[in-house]
C-alpha positions as CSV (number, residue, x, y, z in Angstrom):
1,M,87.4,-73.1,22.0
2,E,89.0,-74.8,25.2
3,I,87.3,-75.5,28.3
4,T,90.0,-73.5,30.6
5,A,89.1,-70.2,28.5
6,V,85.6,-70.7,29.0
7,N,85.9,-71.5,33.1
8,S,88.2,-68.6,33.2
9,S,85.3,-66.3,32.1
10,I,82.7,-67.7,34.5
11,P,84.0,-65.2,37.7
12,I,83.3,-62.2,34.8
13,V,80.1,-63.5,34.3
14,S,78.3,-63.8,37.5
15,T,80.1,-60.5,38.8
16,A,78.0,-59.0,35.9
17,I,75.0,-61.2,37.0
18,T,75.2,-59.7,40.4
19,A,75.3,-56.3,39.7
20,I,72.4,-56.4,36.9
21,N,70.4,-58.4,39.8
22,Y,71.5,-55.3,42.1
23,V,70.1,-53.3,39.5
24,L,66.5,-54.7,38.5
25,S,65.9,-55.0,42.5
26,W,65.9,-51.2,42.8
27,V,63.9,-50.5,39.5
28,K,61.6,-53.2,41.1
29,I,61.4,-51.5,44.1
30,L,61.0,-48.1,42.7
31,V,58.0,-49.2,39.6
32,G,56.4,-51.2,41.8
33,G,52.9,-50.0,42.6
34,L,51.2,-46.8,42.3
35,F,54.0,-45.0,43.5
36,G,56.1,-46.9,41.0
37,L,53.8,-45.3,38.0
38,Y,53.6,-42.1,39.3
39,F,57.1,-41.6,39.4
40,I,57.4,-43.0,35.8
41,L,54.9,-40.3,35.1
42,V,56.4,-37.5,36.8
43,I,60.0,-37.9,35.1
44,L,58.2,-38.3,31.8
45,K,56.2,-34.9,32.5
46,W,59.9,-33.3,33.7
47,Y,61.3,-34.7,30.2
48,E,58.7,-33.5,28.3
49,A,58.6,-29.8,30.2
50,K,62.6,-29.9,29.4
51,Q,61.9,-30.3,25.6
52,L,58.9,-27.8,25.7
53,R,61.3,-25.5,26.6
54,K,64.1,-25.9,24.8
55,I,61.5,-25.7,21.6
56,M,60.0,-22.1,23.3
57,N,63.4,-20.9,24.0
58,N,64.4,-21.3,20.1
59,L,61.3,-20.0,18.8
60,N,61.5,-16.4,21.2
61,Q,64.8,-16.3,19.5
62,E,63.3,-16.8,16.2
63,L,60.9,-14.2,17.0
64,V,63.4,-11.6,18.4
65,E,65.3,-11.9,14.8
66,L,62.0,-11.7,13.0
67,N,61.0,-8.7,14.9
68,H,64.5,-7.0,14.6
69,N,64.7,-7.5,10.8
70,I,61.1,-6.6,10.1
71,N,62.2,-3.1,12.0
72,L,64.9,-2.8,9.5
73,L,62.7,-3.2,6.5
74,Y,59.8,-0.9,7.9
75,S,62.7,1.8,8.6
76,S,64.2,1.6,5.3
77,L,61.0,2.0,3.6
78,K,59.7,4.8,5.8
79,P,59.7,8.1,4.2
80,K,62.5,10.6,5.2
81,Q,60.8,13.6,7.3
82,K,62.7,16.8,6.9
83,R,63.2,19.0,9.7
84,K,61.8,22.3,9.5
85,K,63.8,25.3,10.5
């Protein structure tokens, strides 16, 4: 490995490190203290509610399909009544 190849990558690495430090400083500010803990818990609760909503929608759709299938089965088993004239 040549020294010039390593020296040419130093500006790219230093730019990346600067960007990572900038992001980490924002994370420290947001997560610091009780507000940060509350913020993280709110995000987790929102994610949990989103997943629960998806599960409930799937369950509702399955119940609608099941109800439709049961009604079809019940109507086919029900004896046909003749009308009186």
